[in-house]
mmCIF file of the N, C-alpha and C atoms, coordinates in Angstrom:
data_MODEL
# 
_entry.id   MODEL 
# 
loop_
_atom_site.group_PDB 
_atom_site.id 
_atom_site.type_symbol 
_atom_site.label_atom_id 
_atom_site.label_alt_id 
_atom_site.label_comp_id 
_atom_site.label_asym_id 
_atom_site.label_entity_id 
_atom_site.label_seq_id 
_atom_site.pdbx_PDB_ins_code 
_atom_site.Cartn_x 
_atom_site.Cartn_y 
_atom_site.Cartn_z 
_atom_site.occupancy 
_atom_site.B_iso_or_equiv 
_atom_site.pdbx_formal_charge 
_atom_site.auth_seq_id 
_atom_site.auth_comp_id 
_atom_site.auth_asym_id 
_atom_site.auth_atom_id 
_atom_site.pdbx_PDB_model_num 
ATOM 1   N N  . MET A 1 1  ? -61.812 38.367 -170.586 1.00 0.00 ? 1  MET A N  1 
ATOM 2   C CA . MET A 1 1  ? -63.188 38.214 -170.179 1.00 0.00 ? 1  MET A CA 1 
ATOM 3   C C  . MET A 1 1  ? -63.470 36.730 -169.986 1.00 0.00 ? 1  MET A C  1 
ATOM 4   N N  . LEU A 1 2  ? -64.204 36.416 -168.948 1.00 0.00 ? 2  LEU A N  1 
ATOM 5   C CA . LEU A 1 2  ? -64.652 35.052 -168.690 1.00 0.00 ? 2  LEU A CA 1 
ATOM 6   C C  . LEU A 1 2  ? -66.163 35.032 -168.858 1.00 0.00 ? 2  LEU A C  1 
ATOM 7   N N  . VAL A 1 3  ? -66.653 34.167 -169.742 1.00 0.00 ? 3  VAL A N  1 
ATOM 8   C CA . VAL A 1 3  ? -68.090 34.037 -169.978 1.00 0.00 ? 3  VAL A CA 1 
ATOM 9   C C  . VAL A 1 3  ? -68.487 32.591 -169.735 1.00 0.00 ? 3  VAL A C  1 
ATOM 10  N N  . ILE A 1 4  ? -69.481 32.390 -168.889 1.00 0.00 ? 4  ILE A N  1 
ATOM 11  C CA . ILE A 1 4  ? -70.030 31.067 -168.596 1.00 0.00 ? 4  ILE A CA 1 
ATOM 12  C C  . ILE A 1 4  ? -71.506 31.106 -168.974 1.00 0.00 ? 4  ILE A C  1 
ATOM 13  N N  . LYS A 1 5  ? -71.945 30.115 -169.759 1.00 0.00 ? 5  LYS A N  1 
ATOM 14  C CA . LYS A 1 5  ? -73.335 30.076 -170.217 1.00 0.00 ? 5  LYS A CA 1 
ATOM 15  C C  . LYS A 1 5  ? -73.973 28.732 -169.891 1.00 0.00 ? 5  LYS A C  1 
ATOM 16  N N  . ASN A 1 6  ? -75.044 28.772 -169.121 1.00 0.00 ? 6  ASN A N  1 
ATOM 17  C CA . ASN A 1 6  ? -75.869 27.596 -168.808 1.00 0.00 ? 6  ASN A CA 1 
ATOM 18  C C  . ASN A 1 6  ? -75.061 26.394 -168.327 1.00 0.00 ? 6  ASN A C  1 
ATOM 19  N N  . LEU A 1 7  ? -74.131 26.634 -167.425 1.00 0.00 ? 7  LEU A N  1 
ATOM 20  C CA . LEU A 1 7  ? -73.259 25.582 -166.912 1.00 0.00 ? 7  LEU A CA 1 
ATOM 21  C C  . LEU A 1 7  ? -74.046 24.676 -165.973 1.00 0.00 ? 7  LEU A C  1 
ATOM 22  N N  . GLU A 1 8  ? -73.932 23.363 -166.201 1.00 0.00 ? 8  GLU A N  1 
ATOM 23  C CA . GLU A 1 8  ? -74.613 22.385 -165.361 1.00 0.00 ? 8  GLU A CA 1 
ATOM 24  C C  . GLU A 1 8  ? -73.667 21.245 -165.014 1.00 0.00 ? 8  GLU A C  1 
ATOM 25  N N  . LYS A 1 9  ? -73.768 20.787 -163.761 1.00 0.00 ? 9  LYS A N  1 
ATOM 26  C CA . LYS A 1 9  ? -72.971 19.651 -163.298 1.00 0.00 ? 9  LYS A CA 1 
ATOM 27  C C  . LYS A 1 9  ? -73.738 18.944 -162.195 1.00 0.00 ? 9  LYS A C  1 
ATOM 28  N N  . SER A 1 10 ? -73.844 17.639 -162.322 1.00 0.00 ? 10 SER A N  1 
ATOM 29  C CA . SER A 1 10 ? -74.513 16.823 -161.310 1.00 0.00 ? 10 SER A CA 1 
ATOM 30  C C  . SER A 1 10 ? -73.562 15.756 -160.802 1.00 0.00 ? 10 SER A C  1 
ATOM 31  N N  . TYR A 1 11 ? -73.749 15.399 -159.555 1.00 0.00 ? 11 TYR A N  1 
ATOM 32  C CA . TYR A 1 11 ? -73.053 14.271 -158.942 1.00 0.00 ? 11 TYR A CA 1 
ATOM 33  C C  . TYR A 1 11 ? -74.146 13.296 -158.531 1.00 0.00 ? 11 TYR A C  1 
ATOM 34  N N  . GLY A 1 12 ? -74.435 12.326 -159.375 1.00 0.00 ? 12 GLY A N  1 
ATOM 35  C CA . GLY A 1 12 ? -75.572 11.445 -159.118 1.00 0.00 ? 12 GLY A CA 1 
ATOM 36  C C  . GLY A 1 12 ? -76.858 12.255 -159.197 1.00 0.00 ? 12 GLY A C  1 
ATOM 37  N N  . LYS A 1 13 ? -77.672 12.205 -158.146 1.00 0.00 ? 13 LYS A N  1 
ATOM 38  C CA . LYS A 1 13 ? -78.925 12.969 -158.111 1.00 0.00 ? 13 LYS A CA 1 
ATOM 39  C C  . LYS A 1 13 ? -78.723 14.400 -157.624 1.00 0.00 ? 13 LYS A C  1 
ATOM 40  N N  . PHE A 1 14 ? -77.537 14.701 -157.072 1.00 0.00 ? 14 PHE A N  1 
ATOM 41  C CA . PHE A 1 14 ? -77.263 16.041 -156.544 1.00 0.00 ? 14 PHE A CA 1 
ATOM 42  C C  . PHE A 1 14 ? -76.814 16.964 -157.668 1.00 0.00 ? 14 PHE A C  1 
ATOM 43  N N  . LYS A 1 15 ? -77.557 18.043 -157.889 1.00 0.00 ? 15 LYS A N  1 
ATOM 44  C CA . LYS A 1 15 ? -77.234 19.011 -158.941 1.00 0.00 ? 15 LYS A CA 1 
ATOM 45  C C  . LYS A 1 15 ? -76.394 20.122 -158.322 1.00 0.00 ? 15 LYS A C  1 
ATOM 46  N N  . ALA A 1 16 ? -75.090 20.104 -158.601 1.00 0.00 ? 16 ALA A N  1 
ATOM 47  C CA . ALA A 1 16 ? -74.175 21.103 -158.038 1.00 0.00 ? 16 ALA A CA 1 
ATOM 48  C C  . ALA A 1 16 ? -74.313 22.439 -158.752 1.00 0.00 ? 16 ALA A C  1 
ATOM 49  N N  . LEU A 1 17 ? -74.512 22.418 -160.070 1.00 0.00 ? 17 LEU A N  1 
ATOM 50  C CA . LEU A 1 17 ? -74.700 23.634 -160.867 1.00 0.00 ? 17 LEU A CA 1 
ATOM 51  C C  . LEU A 1 17 ? -75.916 23.441 -161.755 1.00 0.00 ? 17 LEU A C  1 
ATOM 52  N N  . ASN A 1 18 ? -76.789 24.441 -161.780 1.00 0.00 ? 18 ASN A N  1 
ATOM 53  C CA . ASN A 1 18 ? -78.019 24.340 -162.553 1.00 0.00 ? 18 ASN A CA 1 
ATOM 54  C C  . ASN A 1 18 ? -78.223 25.604 -163.387 1.00 0.00 ? 18 ASN A C  1 
ATOM 55  N N  . GLY A 1 19 ? -77.631 25.634 -164.573 1.00 0.00 ? 19 GLY A N  1 
ATOM 56  C CA . GLY A 1 19 ? -77.827 26.766 -165.477 1.00 0.00 ? 19 GLY A CA 1 
ATOM 57  C C  . GLY A 1 19 ? -77.104 28.032 -165.062 1.00 0.00 ? 19 GLY A C  1 
ATOM 58  N N  . LEU A 1 20 ? -75.870 27.908 -164.590 1.00 0.00 ? 20 LEU A N  1 
ATOM 59  C CA . LEU A 1 20 ? -75.090 29.073 -164.160 1.00 0.00 ? 20 LEU A CA 1 
ATOM 60  C C  . LEU A 1 20 ? -74.686 29.927 -165.355 1.00 0.00 ? 20 LEU A C  1 
ATOM 61  N N  . ASN A 1 21 ? -74.963 31.227 -165.277 1.00 0.00 ? 21 ASN A N  1 
ATOM 62  C CA . ASN A 1 21 ? -74.537 32.210 -166.271 1.00 0.00 ? 21 ASN A CA 1 
ATOM 63  C C  . ASN A 1 21 ? -73.730 33.276 -165.549 1.00 0.00 ? 21 ASN A C  1 
ATOM 64  N N  . LEU A 1 22 ? -72.574 33.628 -166.136 1.00 0.00 ? 22 LEU A N  1 
ATOM 65  C CA . LEU A 1 22 ? -71.681 34.567 -165.474 1.00 0.00 ? 22 LEU A CA 1 
ATOM 66  C C  . LEU A 1 22 ? -70.789 35.246 -166.504 1.00 0.00 ? 22 LEU A C  1 
ATOM 67  N N  . GLU A 1 23 ? -70.600 36.557 -166.362 1.00 0.00 ? 23 GLU A N  1 
ATOM 68  C CA . GLU A 1 23 ? -69.654 37.301 -167.194 1.00 0.00 ? 23 GLU A CA 1 
ATOM 69  C C  . GLU A 1 23 ? -68.765 38.129 -166.282 1.00 0.00 ? 23 GLU A C  1 
ATOM 70  N N  . ILE A 1 24 ? -67.459 37.935 -166.404 1.00 0.00 ? 24 ILE A N  1 
ATOM 71  C CA . ILE A 1 24 ? -66.493 38.704 -165.626 1.00 0.00 ? 24 ILE A CA 1 
ATOM 72  C C  . ILE A 1 24 ? -65.581 39.413 -166.617 1.00 0.00 ? 24 ILE A C  1 
ATOM 73  N N  . GLU A 1 25 ? -65.563 40.727 -166.558 1.00 0.00 ? 25 GLU A N  1 
ATOM 74  C CA . GLU A 1 25 ? -64.756 41.535 -167.471 1.00 0.00 ? 25 GLU A CA 1 
ATOM 75  C C  . GLU A 1 25 ? -63.287 41.523 -167.045 1.00 0.00 ? 25 GLU A C  1 
ATOM 76  N N  . LYS A 1 26 ? -62.397 41.739 -168.005 1.00 0.00 ? 26 LYS A N  1 
ATOM 77  C CA . LYS A 1 26 ? -60.967 41.838 -167.723 1.00 0.00 ? 26 LYS A CA 1 
ATOM 78  C C  . LYS A 1 26 ? -60.743 42.953 -166.697 1.00 0.00 ? 26 LYS A C  1 
ATOM 79  N N  . GLY A 1 27 ? -59.950 42.662 -165.667 1.00 0.00 ? 27 GLY A N  1 
ATOM 80  C CA . GLY A 1 27 ? -59.638 43.642 -164.635 1.00 0.00 ? 27 GLY A CA 1 
ATOM 81  C C  . GLY A 1 27 ? -60.594 43.635 -163.459 1.00 0.00 ? 27 GLY A C  1 
ATOM 82  N N  . GLU A 1 28 ? -61.732 42.952 -163.576 1.00 0.00 ? 28 GLU A N  1 
ATOM 83  C CA . GLU A 1 28 ? -62.675 42.875 -162.460 1.00 0.00 ? 28 GLU A CA 1 
ATOM 84  C C  . GLU A 1 28 ? -62.153 41.908 -161.405 1.00 0.00 ? 28 GLU A C  1 
ATOM 85  N N  . ILE A 1 29 ? -62.499 42.180 -160.182 1.00 0.00 ? 29 ILE A N  1 
ATOM 86  C CA . ILE A 1 29 ? -62.198 41.278 -159.073 1.00 0.00 ? 29 ILE A CA 1 
ATOM 87  C C  . ILE A 1 29 ? -63.517 40.662 -158.654 1.00 0.00 ? 29 ILE A C  1 
ATOM 88  N N  . PHE A 1 30 ? -63.555 39.344 -158.604 1.00 0.00 ? 30 PHE A N  1 
ATOM 89  C CA . PHE A 1 30 ? -64.799 38.627 -158.364 1.00 0.00 ? 30 PHE A CA 1 
ATOM 90  C C  . PHE A 1 30 ? -64.560 37.562 -157.315 1.00 0.00 ? 30 PHE A C  1 
ATOM 91  N N  . GLY A 1 31 ? -65.493 37.379 -156.403 1.00 0.00 ? 31 GLY A N  1 
ATOM 92  C CA . GLY A 1 31 ? -65.383 36.347 -155.379 1.00 0.00 ? 31 GLY A CA 1 
ATOM 93  C C  . GLY A 1 31 ? -66.636 35.498 -155.318 1.00 0.00 ? 31 GLY A C  1 
ATOM 94  N N  . PHE A 1 32 ? -66.475 34.232 -154.994 1.00 0.00 ? 32 PHE A N  1 
ATOM 95  C CA . PHE A 1 32 ? -67.598 33.326 -154.803 1.00 0.00 ? 32 PHE A CA 1 
ATOM 96  C C  . PHE A 1 32 ? -67.836 33.160 -153.311 1.00 0.00 ? 32 PHE A C  1 
ATOM 97  N N  . ILE A 1 33 ? -69.036 33.453 -152.869 1.00 0.00 ? 33 ILE A N  1 
ATOM 98  C CA . ILE A 1 33 ? -69.415 33.186 -151.488 1.00 0.00 ? 33 ILE A CA 1 
ATOM 99  C C  . ILE A 1 33 ? -70.737 32.436 -151.503 1.00 0.00 ? 33 ILE A C  1 
ATOM 100 N N  . GLY A 1 34 ? -70.935 31.595 -150.513 1.00 0.00 ? 34 GLY A N  1 
ATOM 101 C CA . GLY A 1 34 ? -72.175 30.839 -150.423 1.00 0.00 ? 34 GLY A CA 1 
ATOM 102 C C  . GLY A 1 34 ? -72.000 29.663 -149.489 1.00 0.00 ? 34 GLY A C  1 
ATOM 103 N N  . PRO A 1 35 ? -73.100 29.004 -149.180 1.00 0.00 ? 35 PRO A N  1 
ATOM 104 C CA . PRO A 1 35 ? -73.046 27.872 -148.250 1.00 0.00 ? 35 PRO A CA 1 
ATOM 105 C C  . PRO A 1 35 ? -72.385 26.649 -148.882 1.00 0.00 ? 35 PRO A C  1 
ATOM 106 N N  . ASN A 1 36 ? -72.062 25.675 -148.037 1.00 0.00 ? 36 ASN A N  1 
ATOM 107 C CA . ASN A 1 36 ? -71.520 24.406 -148.526 1.00 0.00 ? 36 ASN A CA 1 
ATOM 108 C C  . ASN A 1 36 ? -72.497 23.800 -149.530 1.00 0.00 ? 36 ASN A C  1 
ATOM 109 N N  . GLY A 1 37 ? -71.961 23.269 -150.616 1.00 0.00 ? 37 GLY A N  1 
ATOM 110 C CA . GLY A 1 37 ? -72.797 22.622 -151.620 1.00 0.00 ? 37 GLY A CA 1 
ATOM 111 C C  . GLY A 1 37 ? -73.410 23.563 -152.635 1.00 0.00 ? 37 GLY A C  1 
ATOM 112 N N  . ALA A 1 38 ? -73.012 24.835 -152.618 1.00 0.00 ? 38 ALA A N  1 
ATOM 113 C CA . ALA A 1 38 ? -73.594 25.819 -153.537 1.00 0.00 ? 38 ALA A CA 1 
ATOM 114 C C  . ALA A 1 38 ? -72.979 25.759 -154.934 1.00 0.00 ? 38 ALA A C  1 
ATOM 115 N N  . GLY A 1 39 ? -71.847 25.085 -155.100 1.00 0.00 ? 39 GLY A N  1 
ATOM 116 C CA . GLY A 1 39 ? -71.230 24.942 -156.413 1.00 0.00 ? 39 GLY A CA 1 
ATOM 117 C C  . GLY A 1 39 ? -70.001 25.806 -156.651 1.00 0.00 ? 39 GLY A C  1 
ATOM 118 N N  . LYS A 1 40 ? -69.482 26.417 -155.605 1.00 0.00 ? 40 LYS A N  1 
ATOM 119 C CA . LYS A 1 40 ? -68.314 27.305 -155.752 1.00 0.00 ? 40 LYS A CA 1 
ATOM 120 C C  . LYS A 1 40 ? -67.088 26.545 -156.247 1.00 0.00 ? 40 LYS A C  1 
ATOM 121 N N  . SER A 1 41 ? -66.725 25.490 -155.572 1.00 0.00 ? 41 SER A N  1 
ATOM 122 C CA . SER A 1 41 ? -65.537 24.706 -155.955 1.00 0.00 ? 41 SER A CA 1 
ATOM 123 C C  . SER A 1 41 ? -65.745 24.008 -157.287 1.00 0.00 ? 41 SER A C  1 
ATOM 124 N N  . THR A 1 42 ? -66.933 23.507 -157.520 1.00 0.00 ? 42 THR A N  1 
ATOM 125 C CA . THR A 1 42 ? -67.238 22.855 -158.794 1.00 0.00 ? 42 THR A CA 1 
ATOM 126 C C  . THR A 1 42 ? -67.062 23.832 -159.946 1.00 0.00 ? 42 THR A C  1 
ATOM 127 N N  . THR A 1 43 ? -67.544 25.054 -159.785 1.00 0.00 ? 43 THR A N  1 
ATOM 128 C CA . THR A 1 43 ? -67.391 26.077 -160.822 1.00 0.00 ? 43 THR A CA 1 
ATOM 129 C C  . THR A 1 43 ? -65.923 26.339 -161.110 1.00 0.00 ? 43 THR A C  1 
ATOM 130 N N  . MET A 1 44 ? -65.121 26.514 -160.072 1.00 0.00 ? 44 MET A N  1 
ATOM 131 C CA . MET A 1 44 ? -63.702 26.806 -160.263 1.00 0.00 ? 44 MET A CA 1 
ATOM 132 C C  . MET A 1 44 ? -62.965 25.625 -160.894 1.00 0.00 ? 44 MET A C  1 
ATOM 133 N N  . LYS A 1 45 ? -63.337 24.407 -160.542 1.00 0.00 ? 45 LYS A N  1 
ATOM 134 C CA . LYS A 1 45 ? -62.708 23.224 -161.144 1.00 0.00 ? 45 LYS A CA 1 
ATOM 135 C C  . LYS A 1 45 ? -63.036 23.131 -162.629 1.00 0.00 ? 45 LYS A C  1 
ATOM 136 N N  . ILE A 1 46 ? -64.257 23.470 -163.006 1.00 0.00 ? 46 ILE A N  1 
ATOM 137 C CA . ILE A 1 46 ? -64.640 23.454 -164.422 1.00 0.00 ? 46 ILE A CA 1 
ATOM 138 C C  . ILE A 1 46 ? -63.911 24.556 -165.179 1.00 0.00 ? 46 ILE A C  1 
ATOM 139 N N  . VAL A 1 47 ? -63.872 25.759 -164.622 1.00 0.00 ? 47 VAL A N  1 
ATOM 140 C CA . VAL A 1 47 ? -63.195 26.889 -165.273 1.00 0.00 ? 47 VAL A CA 1 
ATOM 141 C C  . VAL A 1 47 ? -61.711 26.590 -165.478 1.00 0.00 ? 47 VAL A C  1 
ATOM 142 N N  . SER A 1 48 ? -61.086 25.924 -164.510 1.00 0.00 ? 48 SER A N  1 
ATOM 143 C CA . SER A 1 48 ? -59.650 25.632 -164.604 1.00 0.00 ? 48 SER A CA 1 
ATOM 144 C C  . SER A 1 48 ? -59.341 24.373 -165.415 1.00 0.00 ? 48 SER A C  1 
ATOM 145 N N  . GLY A 1 49 ? -60.368 23.659 -165.869 1.00 0.00 ? 49 GLY A N  1 
ATOM 146 C CA . GLY A 1 49 ? -60.159 22.484 -166.702 1.00 0.00 ? 49 GLY A CA 1 
ATOM 147 C C  . GLY A 1 49 ? -59.938 21.192 -165.949 1.00 0.00 ? 49 GLY A C  1 
ATOM 148 N N  . LEU A 1 50 ? -60.112 21.200 -164.644 1.00 0.00 ? 50 LEU A N  1 
ATOM 149 C CA . LEU A 1 50 ? -59.918 19.992 -163.845 1.00 0.00 ? 50 LEU A CA 1 
ATOM 150 C C  . LEU A 1 50 ? -61.137 19.079 -163.851 1.00 0.00 ? 50 LEU A C  1 
ATOM 151 N N  . LEU A 1 51 ? -62.280 19.606 -164.274 1.00 0.00 ? 51 LEU A N  1 
ATOM 152 C CA . LEU A 1 51 ? -63.541 18.873 -164.252 1.00 0.00 ? 51 LEU A CA 1 
ATOM 153 C C  . LEU A 1 51 ? -64.331 19.255 -165.494 1.00 0.00 ? 51 LEU A C  1 
ATOM 154 N N  . SER A 1 52 ? -65.034 18.305 -166.066 1.00 0.00 ? 52 SER A N  1 
ATOM 155 C CA . SER A 1 52 ? -65.857 18.589 -167.246 1.00 0.00 ? 52 SER A CA 1 
ATOM 156 C C  . SER A 1 52 ? -67.302 18.835 -166.827 1.00 0.00 ? 52 SER A C  1 
ATOM 157 N N  . PRO A 1 53 ? -67.955 19.826 -167.433 1.00 0.00 ? 53 PRO A N  1 
ATOM 158 C CA . PRO A 1 53 ? -69.368 20.069 -167.123 1.00 0.00 ? 53 PRO A CA 1 
ATOM 159 C C  . PRO A 1 53 ? -70.250 19.025 -167.808 1.00 0.00 ? 53 PRO A C  1 
ATOM 160 N N  . ASP A 1 54 ? -71.463 18.851 -167.296 1.00 0.00 ? 54 ASP A N  1 
ATOM 161 C CA . ASP A 1 54 ? -72.438 17.989 -167.968 1.00 0.00 ? 54 ASP A CA 1 
ATOM 162 C C  . ASP A 1 54 ? -72.981 18.695 -169.206 1.00 0.00 ? 54 ASP A C  1 
ATOM 163 N N  . SER A 1 55 ? -73.150 20.019 -169.112 1.00 0.00 ? 55 SER A N  1 
ATOM 164 C CA . SER A 1 55 ? -73.577 20.820 -170.256 1.00 0.00 ? 55 SER A CA 1 
ATOM 165 C C  . SER A 1 55 ? -73.217 22.274 -170.002 1.00 0.00 ? 55 SER A C  1 
ATOM 166 N N  . GLY A 1 56 ? -73.319 23.072 -171.043 1.00 0.00 ? 56 GLY A N  1 
ATOM 167 C CA . GLY A 1 56 ? -72.984 24.488 -170.948 1.00 0.00 ? 56 GLY A CA 1 
ATOM 168 C C  . GLY A 1 56 ? -71.622 24.766 -171.550 1.00 0.00 ? 56 GLY A C  1 
ATOM 169 N N  . GLU A 1 57 ? -71.279 26.049 -171.535 1.00 0.00 ? 57 GLU A N  1 
ATOM 170 C CA . GLU A 1 57 ? -69.981 26.461 -172.084 1.00 0.00 ? 57 GLU A CA 1 
ATOM 171 C C  . GLU A 1 57 ? -69.402 27.606 -171.287 1.00 0.00 ? 57 GLU A C  1 
# 
């Protein structure tokens, strides 16, 4: 299971993630879709440990 609680990340004044909450159960297939700048890549970088969040867990 992957649980994300109140994840936040900013790049200067640009807020890439603002209080993201997400639960993905084992065996679920999940995809991120959205416009440029929505925080998809930032979320995956934080989940994989390549980037540290400003806050959240």
